C-alpha positions as CSV (number, residue, x, y, z in Angstrom):
1,M,-39.1,-53.3,71.6
2,F,-36.0,-54.1,73.6
3,A,-37.9,-54.6,76.8
4,S,-40.4,-57.0,75.2
5,M,-37.7,-59.1,73.6
6,V,-35.8,-59.3,76.9
7,M,-38.9,-60.2,78.8
8,A,-39.9,-62.9,76.2
9,A,-36.4,-64.3,76.2
10,A,-36.4,-64.6,80.0
11,L,-39.9,-66.3,79.9
12,F,-38.7,-68.8,77.2
13,F,-35.6,-69.7,79.3
14,T,-37.8,-70.0,82.5
15,V,-40.3,-72.3,80.9
16,G,-37.4,-74.2,79.3
17,G,-36.0,-74.7,82.7
18,I,-39.4,-76.1,83.9
19,F,-39.4,-78.6,81.0
20,M,-35.8,-79.5,81.8
21,K,-36.9,-80.6,85.3
22,L,-39.8,-82.5,83.7
23,S,-37.5,-84.2,81.3
24,E,-35.8,-86.0,84.2
25,G,-32.2,-85.4,83.2
26,L,-33.1,-85.2,79.5
27,T,-34.2,-88.8,79.5
28,K,-37.8,-88.2,78.4
29,F,-38.1,-87.5,74.7
30,W,-40.9,-84.8,74.3
31,P,-39.9,-82.7,77.3
32,T,-36.3,-82.8,76.1
33,V,-37.4,-81.6,72.6
34,I,-39.4,-78.8,74.2
35,V,-36.4,-77.8,76.3
36,F,-34.2,-77.4,73.3
37,A,-36.9,-75.6,71.3
38,L,-37.6,-73.1,74.1
39,F,-33.9,-72.4,74.7
40,V,-33.2,-71.8,71.0
41,I,-36.1,-69.3,70.8
42,G,-34.9,-67.6,74.0
43,T,-31.4,-67.4,72.7
44,A,-32.6,-65.9,69.4
45,L,-34.7,-63.3,71.2
46,Q,-31.8,-62.4,73.4
47,T,-29.6,-62.1,70.3
48,L,-32.1,-59.8,68.6
49,A,-32.2,-57.6,71.8
50,M,-28.4,-57.3,71.7
51,K,-28.7,-55.5,68.4
52,R,-30.1,-52.5,70.3
53,E,-28.2,-52.8,73.6
54,D,-24.8,-53.9,74.9
55,L,-24.2,-57.6,75.8
56,A,-23.7,-56.8,79.5
57,V,-27.0,-54.9,79.8
58,T,-29.0,-57.5,77.9
59,Y,-27.5,-60.5,79.6
60,L,-28.1,-59.0,83.1
61,W,-31.7,-58.2,82.3
62,V,-32.4,-61.6,80.9
63,V,-30.7,-63.4,83.8
64,G,-32.3,-61.1,86.4
65,L,-35.8,-61.6,85.0
66,E,-35.3,-65.3,84.7
67,S,-34.3,-65.6,88.3
68,I,-37.5,-63.6,89.3
69,L,-39.6,-65.8,87.1
70,A,-38.2,-69.1,88.5
71,F,-41.1,-71.1,89.9
72,G,-39.2,-74.2,91.1
73,V,-40.0,-73.6,94.7
74,L,-43.7,-73.4,94.0
75,L,-44.1,-76.0,91.3
76,F,-41.8,-78.8,92.5
77,S,-41.7,-78.1,96.2
78,E,-38.0,-77.4,96.1
79,S,-36.1,-75.7,98.9
80,C,-34.9,-72.1,98.4
């Protein structure tokens, strides 16, 4: 259960980051709404995962998975 919540939280944060890029500085309405919705869901999942594990462990897993899942280089032709 812990692993699935951490994985889902990282995925929601990653997709939220993609929509943050698409919102062009939070100036486009619908991508901005989606950013906040995905980040709230990701935060809720991470909080639920922290009921079973320490903050340091949970945070490191979420941030680590989020960095692995980051697709900016592929989707937006960004430099590494």
